N, CA, C, O and the ligand as a Tripos MOL2 file, in Angstrom:
@<TRIPOS>MOLECULE
protein
  269   267    68     0     0
PROTEIN
NO_CHARGES

@<TRIPOS>ATOM
      1 N         123.8360   74.9580  106.1040 N.3       1 MET1
      2 CA        123.4170   76.3280  106.4340 C.3       1 MET1
      3 C         124.6360   77.1590  106.8530 C.2       1 MET1
      4 O         125.3890   76.7700  107.7460 O.2       1 MET1
      5 N         124.8090   78.2660  106.2150 N.am      2 ASP2
      6 CA        125.9400   79.1330  106.5280 C.3       2 ASP2
      7 C         125.4740   80.2560  107.4470 C.2       2 ASP2
      8 O         124.9030   81.2520  107.0010 O.2       2 ASP2
      9 N         125.7290   80.0730  108.7290 N.am      3 PHE3
     10 CA        125.2210   81.0440  109.7120 C.3       3 PHE3
     11 C         125.9540   82.3820  109.6620 C.2       3 PHE3
     12 O         125.3740   83.4230  109.9700 O.2       3 PHE3
     13 N         127.2180   82.3540  109.2760 N.am      4 SER4
     14 CA        127.9510   83.6210  109.2280 C.3       4 SER4
     15 C         127.3520   84.5380  108.1600 C.2       4 SER4
     16 O         127.2660   85.7530  108.3380 O.2       4 SER4
     17 N         126.9480   83.9360  107.0640 N.am      5 ALA5
     18 CA        126.3300   84.7310  106.0010 C.3       5 ALA5
     19 C         124.9800   85.2680  106.4600 C.2       5 ALA5
     20 O         124.6060   86.3980  106.1450 O.2       5 ALA5
     21 N         124.2640   84.4510  107.2000 N.am      6 LEU6
     22 CA        122.9500   84.8700  107.6970 C.3       6 LEU6
     23 C         123.1020   86.0340  108.6770 C.2       6 LEU6
     24 O         122.3460   87.0040  108.6280 O.2       6 LEU6
     25 N         124.0980   85.9210  109.5720 N.am      7 ASP7
     26 CA        124.3410   86.9950  110.5360 C.3       7 ASP7
     27 C         124.6860   88.3030  109.8420 C.2       7 ASP7
     28 O         124.2310   89.3800  110.2290 O.2       7 ASP7
     29 N         125.4920   88.1770  108.8200 N.am      8 LYS8
     30 CA        125.9040   89.3790  108.1150 C.3       8 LYS8
     31 C         124.7060   90.0530  107.4530 C.2       8 LYS8
     32 O         124.5600   91.2750  107.4890 O.2       8 LYS8
     33 N         123.8690   89.2440  106.8580 N.am      9 LYS9
     34 CA        122.6910   89.7800  106.1870 C.3       9 LYS9
     35 C         121.7720   90.4810  107.1940 C.2       9 LYS9
     36 O         121.2350   91.5530  106.9180 O.2       9 LYS9
     37 N         121.6040   89.8600  108.3590 N.am     10 THR10
     38 CA        120.7450   90.4360  109.3850 C.3      10 THR10
     39 C         121.3010   91.7570  109.8890 C.2      10 THR10
     40 O         120.5560   92.7240  110.0500 O.2      10 THR10
     41 N         122.6200   91.8080  110.1420 N.am     11 SER11
     42 CA        123.1880   93.0450  110.6680 C.3      11 SER11
     43 C         123.2090   94.1240  109.5900 C.2      11 SER11
     44 O         123.0510   95.3060  109.8980 O.2      11 SER11
     45 N         123.3990   93.7430  108.3590 N.am     12 ASP12
     46 CA        123.3370   94.7150  107.2640 C.3      12 ASP12
     47 C         121.9670   95.3560  107.2070 C.2      12 ASP12
     48 O         121.8330   96.5710  107.0610 O.2      12 ASP12
     49 N         120.9560   94.5170  107.3240 N.am     13 SER13
     50 CA        119.5980   95.0090  107.2510 C.3      13 SER13
     51 C         119.2700   95.8770  108.4690 C.2      13 SER13
     52 O         118.5170   96.8460  108.3650 O.2      13 SER13
     53 N         119.8430   95.5200  109.6240 N.am     14 PHE14
     54 CA        119.6390   96.3150  110.8330 C.3      14 PHE14
     55 C         120.2700   97.6870  110.6660 C.2      14 PHE14
     56 O         119.6500   98.7030  110.9840 O.2      14 PHE14
     57 N         121.5040   97.7200  110.1680 N.am     15 ALA15
     58 CA        122.2130   98.9810  109.9580 C.3      15 ALA15
     59 C         121.4500   99.8520  108.9590 C.2      15 ALA15
     60 O         121.3730  101.0710  109.1140 O.2      15 ALA15
     61 N         120.9020   99.2260  107.9610 N.am     16 LYS16
     62 CA        120.1400   99.9280  106.9350 C.3      16 LYS16
     63 C         118.8900  100.5740  107.5500 C.2      16 LYS16
     64 O         118.5300  101.7070  107.2300 O.2      16 LYS16
     65 N         118.2480   99.8190  108.4360 N.am     17 GLN17
     66 CA        117.0440  100.3330  109.0960 C.3      17 GLN17
     67 C         117.3680  101.5010  110.0160 C.2      17 GLN17
     68 O         116.6180  102.4760  110.0730 O.2      17 GLN17
     69 N         118.4930  101.4050  110.7430 N.am     18 ARG18
     70 CA        118.9030  102.4930  111.6400 C.3      18 ARG18
     71 C         119.1880  103.7430  110.8120 C.2      18 ARG18
     72 O         118.8170  104.8550  111.1900 O.2      18 ARG18
     73 N         119.8430  103.5430  109.6930 N.am     19 ASN19
     74 CA        120.1760  104.6370  108.8050 C.3      19 ASN19
     75 C         118.9100  105.2970  108.2590 C.2      19 ASN19
     76 O         118.8090  106.5210  108.1710 O.2      19 ASN19
     77 N         117.9630  104.4560  107.9000 N.am     20 MET20
     78 CA        116.6830  104.9260  107.3750 C.3      20 MET20
     79 C         115.9470  105.7540  108.4320 C.2      20 MET20
     80 O         115.3810  106.8050  108.1350 O.2      20 MET20
     81 N         115.9700  105.2560  109.6680 N.am     21 LEU21
     82 CA        115.3020  105.9380  110.7590 C.3      21 LEU21
     83 C         115.9350  107.2990  111.0250 C.2      21 LEU21
     84 O         115.2370  108.2880  111.2510 O.2      21 LEU21
     85 N         117.2760  107.3370  110.9970 N.am     22 LYS22
     86 CA        118.0010  108.5880  111.2230 C.3      22 LYS22
     87 C         117.5980  109.6250  110.1940 C.2      22 LYS22
     88 O         117.3300  110.7790  110.5280 O.2      22 LYS22
     89 N         117.5570  109.2040  108.9390 N.am     23 LYS23
     90 CA        117.2220  110.1260  107.8550 C.3      23 LYS23
     91 C         115.7920  110.6370  107.9930 C.2      23 LYS23
     92 O         115.5250  111.8240  107.8060 O.2      23 LYS23
     93 N         114.8810  109.7330  108.3210 N.am     24 LEU24
     94 CA        113.4840  110.1310  108.4590 C.3      24 LEU24
     95 C         113.3100  111.0950  109.6330 C.2      24 LEU24
     96 O         112.5490  112.0590  109.5570 O.2      24 LEU24
     97 N         114.0400  110.8110  110.7300 N.am     25 ALA25
     98 CA        113.9470  111.6530  111.9220 C.3      25 ALA25
     99 C         114.4410  113.0620  111.6420 C.2      25 ALA25
    100 O         113.9870  114.0250  112.2610 O.2      25 ALA25
    101 N         115.3780  113.1760  110.7030 N.am     26 LYS26
    102 CA        115.9090  114.4900  110.3330 C.3      26 LYS26
    103 C         115.0410  115.1830  109.2940 C.2      26 LYS26
    104 O         115.3310  116.3080  108.8850 O.2      26 LYS26
    105 N         113.9940  114.5250  108.8750 N.am     27 GLY27
    106 CA        113.0820  115.1360  107.9250 C.3      27 GLY27
    107 C         113.4090  114.8530  106.4650 C.2      27 GLY27
    108 O         112.8320  115.4560  105.5600 O.2      27 GLY27
    109 N         114.3500  113.9180  106.2430 N.am     28 HIS28
    110 CA        114.6640  113.5410  104.8600 C.3      28 HIS28
    111 C         113.5020  112.7390  104.2750 C.2      28 HIS28
    112 O         112.8040  112.0230  104.9920 O.2      28 HIS28
    113 N         113.3100  112.8690  102.9830 N.am     29 THR29
    114 CA        112.3070  112.0670  102.3070 C.3      29 THR29
    115 C         112.9440  110.7770  101.8210 C.2      29 THR29
    116 O         113.9600  110.7960  101.1250 O.2      29 THR29
    117 N         112.3340  109.6460  102.1960 N.am     30 MET30
    118 CA        112.8460  108.3450  101.7590 C.3      30 MET30
    119 C         111.7910  107.7190  100.8590 C.2      30 MET30
    120 O         110.5980  107.9960  100.9790 O.2      30 MET30
    121 N         112.2640  106.8650   99.9530 N.am     31 HIS31
    122 CA        111.3240  106.2150   99.0370 C.3      31 HIS31
    123 C         111.3860  104.7030   99.1520 C.2      31 HIS31
    124 O         112.4430  104.1260   99.4050 O.2      31 HIS31
    125 N         110.2450  104.0770   98.9630 N.am     32 CYS32
    126 CA        110.1340  102.6250   98.9980 C.3      32 CYS32
    127 C         110.9570  102.0260   97.8650 C.2      32 CYS32
    128 O         110.9040  102.5000   96.7300 O.2      32 CYS32
    129 N         111.7290  100.9670   98.1860 N.am     33 GLU33
    130 CA        112.5520  100.3380   97.1580 C.3      33 GLU33
    131 C         111.7080   99.5790   96.1420 C.2      33 GLU33
    132 O         112.1600   99.3090   95.0290 O.2      33 GLU33
    133 N         110.5090   99.2420   96.5200 N.am     34 THR34
    134 CA        109.6550   98.4540   95.6360 C.3      34 THR34
    135 C         108.7780   99.3220   94.7340 C.2      34 THR34
    136 O         108.8000   99.1830   93.5110 O.2      34 THR34
    137 N         108.0010  100.2270   95.3540 N.am     35 CYS35
    138 CA        107.0640  101.0250   94.5510 C.3      35 CYS35
    139 C         107.5340  102.4600   94.3420 C.2      35 CYS35
    140 O         106.8900  103.2340   93.6340 O.2      35 CYS35
    141 N         108.6760  102.8170   94.9710 N.am     36 LYS36
    142 CA        109.2430  104.1710   94.8750 C.3      36 LYS36
    143 C         108.3420  105.2390   95.4840 C.2      36 LYS36
    144 O         108.5220  106.4310   95.2380 O.2      36 LYS36
    145 N         107.3810  104.8030   96.2730 N.am     37 GLY37
    146 CA        106.5040  105.7560   96.9480 C.3      37 GLY37
    147 C         107.2120  106.3540   98.1560 C.2      37 GLY37
    148 O         108.2190  105.8160   98.6180 O.2      37 GLY37
    149 N         106.6930  107.4530   98.6640 N.am     38 VAL38
    150 CA        107.2890  108.1100   99.8260 C.3      38 VAL38
    151 C         107.0420  107.2790  101.0860 C.2      38 VAL38
    152 O         105.9380  106.7850  101.3150 O.2      38 VAL38
    153 N         108.0920  107.1350  101.8930 N.am     39 LEU39
    154 CA        107.9610  106.4030  103.1520 C.3      39 LEU39
    155 C         107.6020  107.3680  104.2680 C.2      39 LEU39
    156 O         108.1130  108.4870  104.3260 O.2      39 LEU39
    157 N         106.7270  106.9300  105.1470 N.am     40 THR40
    158 CA        106.3530  107.7540  106.2870 C.3      40 THR40
    159 C         106.7370  107.0350  107.5760 C.2      40 THR40
    160 O         106.7040  105.8070  107.6610 O.2      40 THR40
    161 N         107.1020  107.8330  108.5760 N.am     41 LEU41
    162 CA        107.4760  107.2910  109.8770 C.3      41 LEU41
    163 C         106.3240  107.5300  110.8410 C.2      41 LEU41
    164 O         105.9610  108.6730  111.1150 O.2      41 LEU41
    165 N         105.7670  106.4720  111.3400 N.am     42 ASN42
    166 CA        104.6570  106.5740  112.2850 C.3      42 ASN42
    167 C         105.1360  106.2040  113.6830 C.2      42 ASN42
    168 O         105.4960  105.0570  113.9500 O.2      42 ASN42
    169 N         105.1330  107.1970  114.5690 N.am     43 LEU43
    170 CA        105.5930  106.9450  115.9350 C.3      43 LEU43
    171 C         104.4230  106.6700  116.8780 C.2      43 LEU43
    172 O         104.6190  106.3380  118.0480 O.2      43 LEU43
    173 N         103.2230  106.8090  116.3610 N.am     44 GLN44
    174 CA        102.0370  106.5800  117.1880 C.3      44 GLN44
    175 C         101.6140  105.1200  117.1110 C.2      44 GLN44
    176 O         100.5260  104.8010  116.6310 O.2      44 GLN44
    177 N         102.4820  104.2450  117.5860 N.am     45 THR45
    178 CA        102.1670  102.8280  117.5230 C.3      45 THR45
    179 C         101.6770  102.3330  118.8750 C.2      45 THR45
    180 O         101.7560  103.0350  119.8830 O.2      45 THR45
    181 N         101.1740  101.1210  118.8690 N.am     46 GLU46
    182 CA        100.7010  100.5280  120.1180 C.3      46 GLU46
    183 C         101.8540   99.9480  120.9160 C.2      46 GLU46
    184 O         101.6890   99.5400  122.0660 O.2      46 GLU46
    185 N         103.0290   99.9160  120.2890 N.am     47 GLN47
    186 CA        104.1950   99.3640  120.9640 C.3      47 GLN47
    187 C         105.1300  100.4910  121.3860 C.2      47 GLN47
    188 O         105.7240  101.1420  120.5270 O.2      47 GLN47
    189 N         105.2760  100.7350  122.6810 N.am     48 PRO48
    190 CA        106.1410  101.8220  123.1590 C.3      48 PRO48
    191 C         107.5820  101.6240  122.6980 C.2      48 PRO48
    192 O         108.1020  100.5080  122.7110 O.2      48 PRO48
    193 N         108.2210  102.7250  122.2890 N.am     49 GLY49
    194 CA        109.6120  102.6460  121.8690 C.3      49 GLY49
    195 C         109.8010  102.1080  120.4700 C.2      49 GLY49
    196 O         110.9220  101.8110  120.0560 O.2      49 GLY49
    197 N         108.7040  101.9830  119.7380 N.am     50 LYS50
    198 CA        108.8330  101.4820  118.3710 C.3      50 LYS50
    199 C         108.1410  102.4130  117.3970 C.2      50 LYS50
    200 O         107.1550  103.0710  117.7300 O.2      50 LYS50
    201 N         108.6700  102.4520  116.2040 N.am     51 GLY51
    202 CA        108.0780  103.2460  115.1490 C.3      51 GLY51
    203 C         107.8890  102.3660  113.9320 C.2      51 GLY51
    204 O         108.5680  101.3520  113.7740 O.2      51 GLY51
    205 N         106.9670  102.7580  113.0760 N.am     52 ILE52
    206 CA        106.7170  101.9800  111.8730 C.3      52 ILE52
    207 C         106.9820  102.8440  110.6480 C.2      52 ILE52
    208 O         106.4420  103.9400  110.5010 O.2      52 ILE52
    209 N         107.8340  102.3120  109.7730 N.am     53 VAL53
    210 CA        108.1050  102.9790  108.5110 C.3      53 VAL53
    211 C         107.3480  102.2240  107.4330 C.2      53 VAL53
    212 O         107.4880  101.0090  107.2910 O.2      53 VAL53
    213 N         106.5490  102.9540  106.6780 N.am     54 ARG54
    214 CA        105.8150  102.2660  105.6200 C.3      54 ARG54
    215 C         105.4940  103.1840  104.4610 C.2      54 ARG54
    216 O         105.5170  104.4080  104.5910 O.2      54 ARG54
    217 N         105.1940  102.5770  103.3290 N.am     55 CYS55
    218 CA        104.7950  103.3300  102.1510 C.3      55 CYS55
    219 C         103.2780  103.2190  102.0120 C.2      55 CYS55
    220 O         102.6340  102.4250  102.6980 O.2      55 CYS55
    221 N         102.7300  104.0170  101.1270 N.am     56 ALA56
    222 CA        101.2750  104.0560  100.9760 C.3      56 ALA56
    223 C         100.7040  102.7130  100.5290 C.2      56 ALA56
    224 O          99.5880  102.3540  100.9070 O.2      56 ALA56
    225 N         101.4710  101.9690   99.7220 N.am     57 LYS57
    226 CA        100.9790  100.6900   99.2000 C.3      57 LYS57
    227 C         101.1590   99.5300  100.1720 C.2      57 LYS57
    228 O         100.5060   98.4940  100.0480 O.2      57 LYS57
    229 N         102.0530   99.7170  101.1430 N.am     58 GLY58
    230 CA        102.2520   98.6770  102.1500 C.3      58 GLY58
    231 C         103.3210   97.6520  101.8300 C.2      58 GLY58
    232 O         103.4830   96.6890  102.5800 O.2      58 GLY58
    233 N         104.0700   97.8310  100.7200 N.am     59 CYS59
    234 CA        105.1270   96.8600  100.4280 C.3      59 CYS59
    235 C         106.3140   97.0700  101.3640 C.2      59 CYS59
    236 O         107.0770   96.1390  101.6180 O.2      59 CYS59
    237 N         106.4740   98.3030  101.8800 N.am     60 THR60
    238 CA        107.4480   98.5320  102.9450 C.3      60 THR60
    239 C         106.6490   98.7260  104.2300 C.2      60 THR60
    240 O         105.7830   99.5970  104.3140 O.2      60 THR60
    241 N         106.9540   97.9040  105.2220 N.am     61 ASP61
    242 CA        106.2510   97.9890  106.5020 C.3      61 ASP61
    243 C         107.2180   97.4470  107.5560 C.2      61 ASP61
    244 O         107.1990   96.2650  107.8980 O.2      61 ASP61
    245 N         108.0660   98.3540  108.0580 N.am     62 ILE62
    246 CA        109.1610   97.9420  108.9360 C.3      62 ILE62
    247 C         108.9590   98.5090  110.3370 C.2      62 ILE62
    248 O         108.7390   99.7080  110.5050 O.2      62 ILE62
    249 N         109.0350   97.6470  111.3300 N.am     63 VAL63
    250 CA        108.9740   98.1130  112.7180 C.3      63 VAL63
    251 C         110.3970   98.3940  113.1760 C.2      63 VAL63
    252 O         111.2660   97.5260  113.1010 O.2      63 VAL63
    253 N         110.6260   99.6140  113.6510 N.am     64 LEU64
    254 CA        111.9550  100.0070  114.0880 C.3      64 LEU64
    255 C         111.9910  100.2320  115.5860 C.2      64 LEU64
    256 O         111.0580  100.7870  116.1670 O.2      64 LEU64
    257 N         113.0810   99.7960  116.2090 N.am     65 GLU65
    258 CA        113.3030  100.0620  117.6280 C.3      65 GLU65
    259 C         113.8230  101.4840  117.7480 C.2      65 GLU65
    260 O         114.8130  101.8350  117.1060 O.2      65 GLU65
    261 N         113.1780  102.3010  118.5530 N.am     66 LEU66
    262 CA        113.6070  103.6890  118.6890 C.3      66 LEU66
    263 C         114.5450  103.8840  119.8640 C.2      66 LEU66
    264 O         115.2120  104.9150  119.9540 O.2      66 LEU66
    265 N         114.6090  102.9290  120.7540 N.am     67 ALA67
    266 CA        115.4110  103.0710  121.9690 C.3      67 ALA67
    267 C         116.9070  103.0620  121.6560 C.2      67 ALA67
    268 O         117.7290  103.1720  122.5650 O.2      67 ALA67
    269 ZN        106.0800  100.4980   98.4670 Zn       68 ZN68
@<TRIPOS>BOND
     1     1     2 1
     2     2     3 1
     3     3     4 2
     4     3     5 am
     5     5     6 1
     6     6     7 1
     7     7     8 2
     8     7     9 am
     9     9    10 1
    10    10    11 1
    11    11    12 2
    12    11    13 am
    13    13    14 1
    14    14    15 1
    15    15    16 2
    16    15    17 am
    17    17    18 1
    18    18    19 1
    19    19    20 2
    20    19    21 am
    21    21    22 1
    22    22    23 1
    23    23    24 2
    24    23    25 am
    25    25    26 1
    26    26    27 1
    27    27    28 2
    28    27    29 am
    29    29    30 1
    30    30    31 1
    31    31    32 2
    32    31    33 am
    33    33    34 1
    34    34    35 1
    35    35    36 2
    36    35    37 am
    37    37    38 1
    38    38    39 1
    39    39    40 2
    40    39    41 am
    41    41    42 1
    42    42    43 1
    43    43    44 2
    44    43    45 am
    45    45    46 1
    46    46    47 1
    47    47    48 2
    48    47    49 am
    49    49    50 1
    50    50    51 1
    51    51    52 2
    52    51    53 am
    53    53    54 1
    54    54    55 1
    55    55    56 2
    56    55    57 am
    57    57    58 1
    58    58    59 1
    59    59    60 2
    60    59    61 am
    61    61    62 1
    62    62    63 1
    63    63    64 2
    64    63    65 am
    65    65    66 1
    66    66    67 1
    67    67    68 2
    68    67    69 am
    69    69    70 1
    70    70    71 1
    71    71    72 2
    72    71    73 am
    73    73    74 1
    74    74    75 1
    75    75    76 2
    76    75    77 am
    77    77    78 1
    78    78    79 1
    79    79    80 2
    80    79    81 am
    81    81    82 1
    82    82    83 1
    83    83    84 2
    84    83    85 am
    85    85    86 1
    86    86    87 1
    87    87    88 2
    88    87    89 am
    89    89    90 1
    90    90    91 1
    91    91    92 2
    92    91    93 am
    93    93    94 1
    94    94    95 1
    95    95    96 2
    96    95    97 am
    97    97    98 1
    98    98    99 1
    99    99   100 2
   100    99   101 am
   101   101   102 1
   102   102   103 1
   103   103   104 2
   104   103   105 am
   105   105   106 1
   106   106   107 1
   107   107   108 2
   108   107   109 am
   109   109   110 1
   110   110   111 1
   111   111   112 2
   112   111   113 am
   113   113   114 1
   114   114   115 1
   115   115   116 2
   116   115   117 am
   117   117   118 1
   118   118   119 1
   119   119   120 2
   120   119   121 am
   121   121   122 1
   122   122   123 1
   123   123   124 2
   124   123   125 am
   125   125   126 1
   126   126   127 1
   127   127   128 2
   128   127   129 am
   129   129   130 1
   130   130   131 1
   131   131   132 2
   132   131   133 am
   133   133   134 1
   134   134   135 1
   135   135   136 2
   136   135   137 am
   137   137   138 1
   138   138   139 1
   139   139   140 2
   140   139   141 am
   141   141   142 1
   142   142   143 1
   143   143   144 2
   144   143   145 am
   145   145   146 1
   146   146   147 1
   147   147   148 2
   148   147   149 am
   149   149   150 1
   150   150   151 1
   151   151   152 2
   152   151   153 am
   153   153   154 1
   154   154   155 1
   155   155   156 2
   156   155   157 am
   157   157   158 1
   158   158   159 1
   159   159   160 2
   160   159   161 am
   161   161   162 1
   162   162   163 1
   163   163   164 2
   164   163   165 am
   165   165   166 1
   166   166   167 1
   167   167   168 2
   168   167   169 am
   169   169   170 1
   170   170   171 1
   171   171   172 2
   172   171   173 am
   173   173   174 1
   174   174   175 1
   175   175   176 2
   176   175   177 am
   177   177   178 1
   178   178   179 1
   179   179   180 2
   180   179   181 am
   181   181   182 1
   182   182   183 1
   183   183   184 2
   184   183   185 am
   185   185   186 1
   186   186   187 1
   187   187   188 2
   188   187   189 am
   189   189   190 1
   190   190   191 1
   191   191   192 2
   192   191   193 am
   193   193   194 1
   194   194   195 1
   195   195   196 2
   196   195   197 am
   197   197   198 1
   198   198   199 1
   199   199   200 2
   200   199   201 am
   201   201   202 1
   202   202   203 1
   203   203   204 2
   204   203   205 am
   205   205   206 1
   206   206   207 1
   207   207   208 2
   208   207   209 am
   209   209   210 1
   210   210   211 1
   211   211   212 2
   212   211   213 am
   213   213   214 1
   214   214   215 1
   215   215   216 2
   216   215   217 am
   217   217   218 1
   218   218   219 1
   219   219   220 2
   220   219   221 am
   221   221   222 1
   222   222   223 1
   223   223   224 2
   224   223   225 am
   225   225   226 1
   226   226   227 1
   227   227   228 2
   228   227   229 am
   229   229   230 1
   230   230   231 1
   231   231   232 2
   232   231   233 am
   233   233   234 1
   234   234   235 1
   235   235   236 2
   236   235   237 am
   237   237   238 1
   238   238   239 1
   239   239   240 2
   240   239   241 am
   241   241   242 1
   242   242   243 1
   243   243   244 2
   244   243   245 am
   245   245   246 1
   246   246   247 1
   247   247   248 2
   248   247   249 am
   249   249   250 1
   250   250   251 1
   251   251   252 2
   252   251   253 am
   253   253   254 1
   254   254   255 1
   255   255   256 2
   256   255   257 am
   257   257   258 1
   258   258   259 1
   259   259   260 2
   260   259   261 am
   261   261   262 1
   262   262   263 1
   263   263   264 2
   264   263   265 am
   265   265   266 1
   266   266   267 1
   267   267   268 2
@<TRIPOS>SUBSTRUCTURE
     1 MET1         2 RESIDUE 1 A MET
     2 ASP2         6 RESIDUE 1 A ASP
     3 PHE3        10 RESIDUE 1 A PHE
     4 SER4        14 RESIDUE 1 A SER
     5 ALA5        18 RESIDUE 1 A ALA
     6 LEU6        22 RESIDUE 1 A LEU
     7 ASP7        26 RESIDUE 1 A ASP
     8 LYS8        30 RESIDUE 1 A LYS
     9 LYS9        34 RESIDUE 1 A LYS
    10 THR10       38 RESIDUE 1 A THR
    11 SER11       42 RESIDUE 1 A SER
    12 ASP12       46 RESIDUE 1 A ASP
    13 SER13       50 RESIDUE 1 A SER
    14 PHE14       54 RESIDUE 1 A PHE
    15 ALA15       58 RESIDUE 1 A ALA
    16 LYS16       62 RESIDUE 1 A LYS
    17 GLN17       66 RESIDUE 1 A GLN
    18 ARG18       70 RESIDUE 1 A ARG
    19 ASN19       74 RESIDUE 1 A ASN
    20 MET20       78 RESIDUE 1 A MET
    21 LEU21       82 RESIDUE 1 A LEU
    22 LYS22       86 RESIDUE 1 A LYS
    23 LYS23       90 RESIDUE 1 A LYS
    24 LEU24       94 RESIDUE 1 A LEU
    25 ALA25       98 RESIDUE 1 A ALA
    26 LYS26      102 RESIDUE 1 A LYS
    27 GLY27      106 RESIDUE 1 A GLY
    28 HIS28      110 RESIDUE 1 A HIS
    29 THR29      114 RESIDUE 1 A THR
    30 MET30      118 RESIDUE 1 A MET
    31 HIS31      122 RESIDUE 1 A HIS
    32 CYS32      126 RESIDUE 1 A CYS
    33 GLU33      130 RESIDUE 1 A GLU
    34 THR34      134 RESIDUE 1 A THR
    35 CYS35      138 RESIDUE 1 A CYS
    36 LYS36      142 RESIDUE 1 A LYS
    37 GLY37      146 RESIDUE 1 A GLY
    38 VAL38      150 RESIDUE 1 A VAL
    39 LEU39      154 RESIDUE 1 A LEU
    40 THR40      158 RESIDUE 1 A THR
    41 LEU41      162 RESIDUE 1 A LEU
    42 ASN42      166 RESIDUE 1 A ASN
    43 LEU43      170 RESIDUE 1 A LEU
    44 GLN44      174 RESIDUE 1 A GLN
    45 THR45      178 RESIDUE 1 A THR
    46 GLU46      182 RESIDUE 1 A GLU
    47 GLN47      186 RESIDUE 1 A GLN
    48 PRO48      190 RESIDUE 1 A PRO
    49 GLY49      194 RESIDUE 1 A GLY
    50 LYS50      198 RESIDUE 1 A LYS
    51 GLY51      202 RESIDUE 1 A GLY
    52 ILE52      206 RESIDUE 1 A ILE
    53 VAL53      210 RESIDUE 1 A VAL
    54 ARG54      214 RESIDUE 1 A ARG
    55 CYS55      218 RESIDUE 1 A CYS
    56 ALA56      222 RESIDUE 1 A ALA
    57 LYS57      226 RESIDUE 1 A LYS
    58 GLY58      230 RESIDUE 1 A GLY
    59 CYS59      234 RESIDUE 1 A CYS
    60 THR60      238 RESIDUE 1 A THR
    61 ASP61      242 RESIDUE 1 A ASP
    62 ILE62      246 RESIDUE 1 A ILE
    63 VAL63      250 RESIDUE 1 A VAL
    64 LEU64      254 RESIDUE 1 A LEU
    65 GLU65      258 RESIDUE 1 A GLU
    66 LEU66      262 RESIDUE 1 A LEU
    67 ALA67      266 RESIDUE 1 A ALA
    68 ZN68       269 GROUP 0 **** ****
């Protein structure tokens, strides 16, 4: 098991999510990588300090830390 590669992949994905959140917060339209549908940011979650980014079909469903 190559842990350095795993760490890199995780941090890449984290950076990507932060970037996605920034764009959505600014009102940019983002699209799902799978179905190309529009992604929506839902801040009305049951978890304080978290938001959910998802597409209409549900193939993208990411919980983001807002803090
Ligand atoms: Zn999708």
